N, C-alpha and C positions, 0 to 999 in steps of 0.2 A: 480461502485464499483470495487476497486482494488482487486488483489489477497490477499493481506494482510488483507483487510477489510473482505473479504469472509472467510478467515481462522479464524479471530477473532470472527466473527459471528457464525461459526460452533462450535468453541471451547466453546463459551458462551452458545450456545444452549445445547451442550452435558453436560456442567457443571450444567446448570439449571435442565435438565432432571434427571441427577444423584442425585443432591441434593434433588429433589422432591421424588425420589424413596427411598433414604436413610432415609429421614424424615418419609415417610410412613411406612417403615420397623420398625423403632424405635417406632413409635406410635403403631403399631400392637403388638410389643413385650412388651410394657410397662405394660399391665395388668399381663402377666405371670411373669415378673421380680418382680413386686410389690407383687404378691402372694407368690413367693419363698422367698422374703425378710421377709414377715410377718410370714411364716412358720418357717424360720430360727430363729425367736425370741421365738418360743414356746419351752416348755421343750422337746417335741419330736424332734423338729428340732435341738435343741442344742445337744441332745444325739446322733442323727445321724451324725451331723458334727464332734463331738468329736470322734466317732467311725471311721469315714473316715480319720481323722487326724492320729489316732493310726495305722490304716491299711497302710496309706501312709508312715509313719515314720518307719515301720518295715524294717529291712534290709533283702533283698532277699537272697536266697541261691545262692552263686556265684561259686559253685563247677562245674567243667567241668567233668561230670561223666566218660567220656571215658579216662580221664587222672588220676583222683583222685581215682576211684575205677572201673577199666575197666572190671573186671570179673562179676560185678553185676550192674544192672541199676534199682534201686528201684523206681525211680520216686520221684520227689520232693514232700514233704508233708507240705509245708508251708514256713514261713519265717525262716531265720537263727536263730538257737537256741544256737549255739556255734561256735567257731573259731578254726580251725585246721591249723597248720603250714605246708607249703609245701616248699621244697627246690628246687629251679630251678638254672640252670647254669648261666643264665643271671641276675637274680634279687636276688639270694641268698634265704634267708628264707622269705617266704611271708605268712601272715595270710589270710586264706580263710574262709569267713563266710559260714556255711553250715546248712541246715535243718537237723532235727533229723535222717531221713532215710539215707541221704548221709553221715552224720558223722559216723553212725554205719557201713555203708558199707566201708567207707574209713579206719576206724580203723581196721576192719576185714582184709582189703586188706594189710594194713601195717603189721599186725601180721603174715599174710601168707608169707610175703617175708623173 
């Protein structure tokens, strides 16, 4: 057996072993995937999926607290509820989505200036 033949045999054996393990893994996962698919078709599953999509599509608070309202750090209280404009030297006027707590703190910081 030449070196090339030995290499081919080793690669073939590794390929076969990997294929066997991957097939076994998919076979083991199939019942769980089937159960999730069936649950997703139920009214409860549809409601949960719709809620996950709404949560995913919410715009997060993009305020950088130390810049937008440095004297207070209220902590973010959820998704962005409004957009405030911030002027920067490099970008000019930039809309920044903010949660309610950050928006109140940023407006208070602007009024204090």
